[in-house]
C-alpha positions in Angstrom: -28.6 4.4 5.0 -26.8 7.2 3.5 -23.7 7.0 2.9 -20.7 8.9 1.2 -21.0 9.8 -2.3 -17.5 8.9 -4.6 -16.1 11.9 -5.4 -17.3 13.9 -9.3 -14.7 12.7 -11.8 -13.8 15.9 -14.0 -11.1 15.6 -16.9 -8.8 18.5 -17.5 -6.5 18.8 -20.0 -2.9 20.1 -19.7 -1.5 21.3 -23.1 1.7 23.4 -24.1 4.3 23.5 -26.7 6.7 21.1 -26.7 9.0 20.6 -24.0 7.0 23.1 -21.9 6.6 20.5 -19.0 3.6 18.7 -19.6 4.4 15.5 -18.9 6.5 16.5 -15.8 3.3 18.4 -14.7 1.2 15.1 -14.8 3.7 13.1 -13.1 4.3 15.8 -10.1 0.2 15.8 -9.6 -0.8 12.4 -9.6 -1.6 10.3 -7.0 -1.6 7.5 -9.1 1.7 6.0 -11.1 0.7 8.1 -14.1 0.5 6.5 -17.9 2.7 8.3 -20.1 3.0 7.6 -24.1 6.8 8.6 -23.9 9.2 7.8 -26.9 12.8 8.5 -27.6 13.2 11.4 -29.8 15.1 9.7 -33.0 17.0 11.5 -35.9 13.0 11.3 -37.9 11.9 14.1 -35.7 14.9 16.2 -37.2 13.2 18.9 -38.9 10.2 17.7 -38.1 9.8 18.7 -34.1 11.7 22.3 -33.2 14.1 22.1 -29.9 15.6 24.7 -30.0 16.0 26.3 -26.2 14.7 22.6 -25.6 18.0 20.9 -27.2 18.4 18.2 -24.3 15.5 16.8 -24.3 15.9 12.7 -25.7 12.2 11.8 -25.3 8.7 12.9 -26.6 4.8 12.4 -25.7 3.3 10.3 -28.7 0.3 9.9 -27.5 -0.9 11.4 -24.0 -0.2 11.5 -20.6 -3.1 10.7 -18.0 -2.8 11.2 -13.6 -5.4 11.2 -11.1 -5.3 13.9 -8.6 -8.3 14.0 -5.9 -9.1 17.7 -4.8 -11.6 17.5 -1.6 -14.8 15.9 -3.2 -13.6 15.9 -7.1 -11.6 13.1 -8.8 -9.3 15.3 -11.7 -8.7 13.0 -14.7 -5.3 15.2 -16.2 -4.5 14.4 -19.2 -1.4 15.4 -20.8 -1.1 16.8 -24.6 1.9 15.8 -27.3 2.8 19.7 -28.1 4.4 18.6 -31.0 2.0 20.3 -34.0 2.1 16.7 -36.1 -0.3 15.7 -32.9 -2.3 18.1 -33.3 -5.3 16.2 -34.7 -6.0 14.5 -31.0 -6.3 17.6 -28.7 -10.0 17.6 -30.7 -11.3 14.5 -28.8 -8.9 15.3 -25.8 -10.5 18.2 -24.9 -14.1 16.9 -25.3 -15.9 16.8 -22.3 -13.2 19.0 -20.5 -14.0 20.8 -17.6 -11.3 23.0 -19.2 -7.6 23.2 -19.9 -4.5 24.6 -18.3 -2.0 26.0 -20.7 1.7 25.4 -20.2 4.2 28.2 -21.2 7.9 28.7 -21.0 9.5 32.4 -21.4 12.7 30.4 -23.1 10.1 29.5 -25.2 6.7 31.9 -24.7 5.7 32.1 -28.3 5.3 28.1 -28.5 2.2 29.0 -25.8 0.1 31.5 -28.6 -1.2 28.5 -31.0 -2.6 26.4 -27.3 -4.0 29.5 -27.0 -5.7 29.5 -29.9 -6.6 26.5 -30.1 -9.0 26.8 -26.6 -10.1 30.4 -27.7 -11.4 28.8 -31.4 -13.3 26.4 -29.3 -14.7 28.5 -26.8 -13.2 26.2 -24.3 -12.4 27.7 -21.0 -8.4 27.8 -20.1 -6.3 29.0 -17.8 -2.4 29.8 -18.0 0.3 28.6 -16.2 3.9 29.5 -16.4 6.7 27.1 -15.7 9.7 28.2 -14.1 12.6 26.5 -15.4 15.6 27.3 -14.3 17.8 29.5 -15.6 15.2 31.0 -18.0 13.8 34.4 -17.6 11.4 35.4 -15.1 8.8 38.2 -15.9 6.0 40.3 -13.9 3.0 39.0 -14.4 2.1 42.1 -16.3 4.2 41.4 -18.5 3.5 37.9 -19.3 0.0 38.9 -19.4 1.0 41.7 -22.5 3.9 39.5 -24.1 0.6 36.7 -24.8 -2.1 39.0 -25.0 -4.0 37.5 -22.2 -7.8 39.0 -21.6 -8.0 40.4 -18.0 -10.3 37.6 -17.0 -8.2 34.6 -17.7 -6.6 33.5 -15.0 -2.2 33.3 -15.1 0.1 32.0 -12.4 3.9 30.7 -12.6 4.3 27.3 -11.3 7.1 24.6 -11.1 5.9 21.5 -12.8 7.7 19.7 -10.8 6.4 20.5 -7.5 2.9 18.4 -6.8 2.1 21.5 -4.9 2.9 23.7 -7.0 1.2 21.9 -9.6 -1.9 21.3 -7.6 -2.4 24.8 -6.9 -2.8 25.2 -10.4 -5.4 22.6 -10.9 -7.2 24.5 -7.5 -7.2 27.5 -9.8 -8.9 26.0 -12.7 -11.4 24.5 -10.8 -11.8 28.1 -9.1 -12.2 29.6 -11.9 -14.4 27.3 -13.6 -17.0 27.8 -10.6 -17.0 31.6 -10.7 -18.3 31.5 -14.2 -21.4 31.7 -15.0 -23.6 28.9 -15.7 -24.9 28.6 -19.0 -28.1 26.2 -20.5 
């Protein structure tokens, strides 16, 4: 007697610089109560964490965020990385076994996404770039953004509002579509 198979599990990583909206993204897309490891910024991070452009930020991720989102017959396990350089040692473990990553960028601090792009390119790990539209942040065309970060033409670039479930879910779907469009390698 046939039964409906369980949704296929897929790991996705949300990466980017400090304060770019990774925790917000995971919280917005998750259909379960997301797990986060937010800790209050203390004086110990002064001079260590660059809060330029996000001076009002009072917390930071110190391990990872986790959420789950089902899209049709695929269950996405969504892991948000910490953004500060002092936590990058975790990224290799987080990307292991992942379908790919969504790199979040912020036009107020666009240079902060370069390290994330380099990380995934250096490892041959698939990624897309999503510019998180912050209130009051400069707005640029996709062509200008692509040129500014020297993004290859085959890598998808989109703009989203990480606070909105629908907007962030579309980014997950874009990553899935991008991966499905790539040739299968042995």
